[in-house]
C-alpha positions, 0 to 999 in steps of 0.5 A: 500500500502506498500511503500519501499524506493528506492535503486539502482541496481549496477550489475545483472546476469542471467543463463537460457537455452538461455545463461548467462547474466550479466552487466559485460559480456552482453549475452554469449551463452552456448557451443555447448556441454552444452545440460544440461545448465544452470545446466552444467555451468562450473566454469571457465565460471562464476568465474576466481578463483579456486573453487575445490568444484564447480563440486560437488555443488547441483543444487540450490547451483551451480546456485546461486553461478554462478549468484552471481559470475557474478553479483559481477564481475560487480561492485567492490564497495561493502564492504563484511562486510556490504553486505548481501544476500537474496535468493528466491528459488522455491524448496529449497533443494528438490533434495538434501533432496530426495537424502539424504532420499534415502541414509537413506533408503539404510542404508548409510546416505550421509554426502555430501548430508546432508551438503546441505539439508537446503534451506540456503545452497546457502547463505552459499556457496556464503557468504563463497566464497565472504566473505559477512558478512551482514544479510541474508534471505531465502524465499521458495515459489514455486509460487513466491519467487523472488519478496518477496526476492527482497522486503526483501532485500530492507527492510534491506537496508531501515532499515540501516542494510546493505549498499548492498544486493546481491539478488539471485532468484534461481530455481534449481532441478536435472534433475531426479527430474523435472518429479516428479508428484508434481512439477509444469509444467515449461518449464524453470525449472532451472534458477538463477538471481542475483542483487547487490543492494546498498543504494547509487550511485557508480562509476562503477555500473549501478545505476538503481533506483529500486522501488518495492511496493506491496499490498494484492490482495486476489481477484486476484491470476492470474498468466498468466506468470511465475515469471521468465519471469518478471525478464527476461524482467527486465534484458533485459531492463537493458541490453538495458539501458532502463526503465522497469515498470510493475504490477504483480499479484503473490501469492495473492499480487500485485507487482509494480516494476519499474527501471530507469537509473540514 
């Protein structure tokens, strides 16, 4: 058993087909003309300040930035110099990689695509805009990237390498790529979640105690539900000021996660 020191969720957010969710604004439905939500999220829906490049962001970067903006609006008690970022992403920069390769084949390499061909591009976008200078990690795994990312963030906090960690779980593909034969069937292809974790209580935060452990489970690789459904249940519990506890078998690991208001 891999025991992790408890930390605290101070704010959270999510963008999914059913709307936007956050500790700051609750549940906000998409506009009637946003049939492509969450990918057609508008900057003014998640971020009050001007961001001239928002409309040009690729799918994972736009979703990650939007979730980060909503989450950080829910708690102002963090120091950017000691706040890091941990991203778990299912497909990395697959869509941008494909657009860049197409530009190469056509003889005109696209500088705009090349800038976002690394899975770490969401980290750069969020870190620069919000001036977060702490450690960062990126985990890419189509089966389960969110829980390892959350676990990595807790490890960083437990080791004293940061005072706060913004953990982002993002699954983003351009619509044209969702029909590719090597993309797993998923009824909710595009979504993002963000959790601001700290090592101490805060005055304005949620102060949800978070405990996460895992053990290897080579005999059971069942995955009855997507990883995203677990995060949604966790977020729903927090929005109702309730508790959440579950044991999850994902990617040859058994995770046990629990949250409780303090």
